[in-house]
C-alpha positions in Angstrom: 238.7 19.5 26.4 240.2 16.0 26.7 237.2 14.3 25.2 237.5 16.3 22.0 241.3 16.1 21.7 242.9 13.8 19.2 246.2 13.1 21.0 247.1 13.2 24.7 250.7 12.4 25.8 251.4 12.3 29.5 254.5 12.1 31.8 254.3 10.3 35.1 256.6 10.0 38.1 255.3 6.7 39.6 251.6 7.5 40.2 251.9 11.3 39.9 251.0 13.1 36.7 253.9 15.5 36.1 253.3 16.6 32.4 250.8 16.6 29.6 250.6 17.5 25.9 247.2 17.9 24.3 246.8 18.1 20.6 244.0 18.5 18.0 245.0 17.2 14.6 243.8 16.0 11.2 246.9 13.7 11.1 247.9 15.0 7.7 248.3 18.8 7.4 248.1 20.5 10.7 248.3 19.7 14.4 247.5 22.3 17.1 249.4 21.7 20.3 246.7 23.2 22.5 248.3 22.5 25.9 251.8 21.7 27.1 252.1 21.7 30.8 254.7 20.5 33.3 254.4 20.5 37.0 256.4 23.3 38.6 258.5 20.8 40.6 259.6 19.1 37.3 260.4 22.1 35.2 263.9 22.1 33.6 264.0 18.3 33.7 263.4 17.7 30.0 259.8 16.6 30.4 258.4 19.4 28.2 260.9 18.7 25.4 260.2 15.0 25.5 256.4 15.6 25.4 256.9 17.7 22.3 259.1 15.0 20.7 256.6 12.3 21.4 253.7 14.4 20.1 255.6 15.2 17.0 256.4 11.5 16.5 252.8 10.5 16.9 251.3 13.2 14.5 254.0 12.5 11.9 256.5 14.7 10.0 253.9 15.4 7.3 251.9 17.5 9.7 253.0 20.9 11.0 252.9 21.3 14.7 251.8 24.8 15.9 250.8 26.4 19.1 249.9 29.6 20.8 252.2 30.6 23.6 251.5 32.5 26.8 253.8 35.5 27.1 255.8 33.9 29.9 256.8 30.9 27.7 257.7 32.6 24.4 261.5 32.1 25.1 261.0 28.4 25.9 259.6 27.1 22.6 262.6 27.8 20.4 264.6 25.7 22.8 262.5 22.6 22.1 262.5 23.0 18.3 259.8 25.5 17.4 260.3 28.4 15.0 258.7 31.7 15.8 256.3 32.8 13.1 254.9 36.2 12.2 252.3 35.2 9.7 249.4 34.2 11.9 246.0 35.8 12.4 243.5 35.5 15.2 239.9 36.4 16.0 239.9 36.4 19.8 237.2 34.6 21.7 234.5 36.6 23.4 234.8 36.9 27.1 
């Protein structure tokens, strides 16, 4: 997953990895924020919001930033700048 990603942004507390943002992008039209994760001990510290800000800064304002949310995080994303959309479609992967 990492090898085929276009942008990885990380957050560290000294030598401990505490957050990561992983994005696939064409750098022009669309950027898919595939993973946004913060260590449980560091949640509510602003790390997730900062990772989104840095990701957005790197992909540029010309590119949309979109993601798929797990059900437990749906309320989080509007707090860090995302707008909920209802015009998406999906073909689920085979299990």
